[in-house]
C-alpha positions, 0 to 999 in steps of 0.5 A: 458247730455252724460258723464256729458256734456251738449250735442246737436245732430245736424242733417242737413236734406234735403228732409228726411221726409221718415227717419227723424222721425225714426232718431230723435226717435232713438236718443231720445231713446238711448240718453234720456239726449240730445237735438236734433236740426234738421236743415231743409236745405230748404226742399221741403217736410215735413221734418221740420214738421215730425222732430218737431212731432218726438220731435226735435227742428227745425231750417228751412233755407229759401233755400238750403245752403248745409251741410256746411250752415246747420251745421254753423247754428247748431254750432251757436245754440250750442254756443248761448245755452252754450252746452259743446258738439255738435255732427253731425249725418246724417238724413238718419239713417246711423249713429248709436247714440249708438256710441255717448258716445264713441265719447264724451269720446275721447273729454276728451283729444281731441277737435274734434272726427271723427266717422271713417267708415274704422277703423276696425268696420263694413263692410262699403266699397266704391270702385273706384274713390270715395274710391281713393279720400277718401284714398288720403284725409286721407293720406294728412290730417293725416300729417296735423293733426299729427295723423292717420285718415282713414275717413276724409269725415265722417259726424259723428263728435263730437266737444267740446266747443272750437271747437263749438266756432270756427265753430260758427264764421267760417264754410265753406259752399262750397262742401266738406268744411264741412269735408276737409276744417274744418279738415285743419282749425282745425288742423292748429289752434292747436286743437287735432283731433282723430277718433273712429271706427264706423260701418255704417248702410244702409239708412233708406229711399231714395237711395244713389246718387253715380254713376261712373260718379259722383264718378269721379266728386267727385275725381276731386272736392276732389283734388280741395277742398284739394288744396284750403284748404291747400292754404287758411289761 
């Protein structure tokens, strides 16, 4: 339980055996009343076994579906097991579980809460094309959601029961669909979206995959995904 609500932490994980035990252990230590579901997204390392040994419930996909596919399974698990709240946390340790009660608090008067990295807390920074894409996406999606959003690609999110029901039956698996398209879909159906400032941490293991070339590709894809999300109904 978090603030009286039955809560599930969903952690999509692909080849995160170096960090997943610490992430699961920290969540269980900081939030002893919650359940933890690790969705092993077709890992080729020991992610599933390490997560299970750390005390998480583990669902294993037979092959890699991407974050969207993994989260779709997580929301279906949350719906089928009657959780009040589902919260996504990354498997690399960048999301601090001590912010979870703040996200859950905001669900009292909203349906989906984003842990925002650029809202005044912490020193997380992104530059170049990747940052340009994030600013553009946030500007457009703030208008769609009728509220100021500064970090629409954050994967640190809390959903209430109504949004869990929706995401369990509809959740895009395409690139950036789990962030951009879900926000467009959620806002257009009248659900209330808010954000809470959070500080990001360094990865516990592995290295980020960003590079100038990949940042430019990200910018192009972000425009394409946003355009498709706004066209689709």
